[in-house]
N, C-alpha and C positions, 0 to 999 in steps of 0.2 A: 504494500500500500504506500502511496506517495501523498505528501502534503505539498501543495504548490503555493508559494508565497511570492508576491512581487516586491521588487525593490523600488519600483516607480522611477527607474532611471538612475542617474548618478547619486551616490550617497555622500560624496564629498567632492569639493573642488579646491584647487589651489587658491590661497588667499589672494584677493585682488590688489592688495597693497604691495608696495615695493618690498623686496626681501622675502618673498614667499619660497624662494629656493636659496639655500644657504651653502654656497660653495666652500666656505671655511669649516663647515661641519659635515663633511662627506656628502655634500649636496642634499642634506636633509630638507624636507619640505614642510611648509606651514599650511595646514589644511583648514578649511571652513566647512562645517557640517550643517546643512539646513536642518531646522528643528524637526521637520516632517521625516527626515531620514532616520533620526533617532527612533522614532515610533516604528518605522518599518524594520529597522535593525533589531529592535527589541522583540518583535514578532518572530524574526528568524532565530534569535537566541532561544526563545521559549520553545520553538519547534525542535531545536537541536537536542533538547533534554531527552535522554534515553534513546537517541537514534544512533545508527551506525554510519550513515552517509549524508553528506551534503552534496547535492548535485546542482551545479550552477548552469543555467541555460539562457544566457543573455544573447543579444543579437550577435550574429557571426561576423563581427568587425572589430576594429581596434577599440571602439568605444565600449563594446560589450566586454572585451578583454579587460579594459580599465575598470569597469564596474565590478567584474568578478574579483579582480585583484584588490580593489578597495574594500569590498565586503569581507574578504578573507583577512586582510590586514586589520580592519576594525574589530572583527571578532577575536582575532588573536590578541590584540592590545587589551581587550576586556577579559581575557582568559575564558572566553566563551566557546572556544574551538579546541577541545582536547585532541591530542595526537591520535587518540583511538578512533576518531571520526575520519572516515575515508572521504576525501574531497575530490570531486571530479567536475569537469566541465563538458557539457554535451552541446552539440550543434545540430539544429534541424531547421528546415526552411519552410515548413508548413505545420500548422497545428492540427494534426490528424493523429489518430491512435497509431496507425502504422508507422508514420514518420517518427513519432516520439519513441516507440518501441525500438525502431531501428537505431536511433541515436543512443539509446541506453545500451 
């Protein structure tokens, strides 16, 4: 059984102010997180309780890759993604049962 939860797009963005990338600190980045993103991330955290896998299925492009990476990073920073949870990314181009099963 699967539970499908949306991220509603980007969960964080680089800060708009100068200095959002810090070259003197191994190019660490300063992020801004929209308040709605915290709500969506909390739903994902709750759903991870007692699960074995997190399957990310964003758009099959670099923006989708960024969204997946940011979700994983934010969950790890909050200690909400134990190493015991298998993380995978799937790609499909249509929302049909056969396409989704093939992607899995």
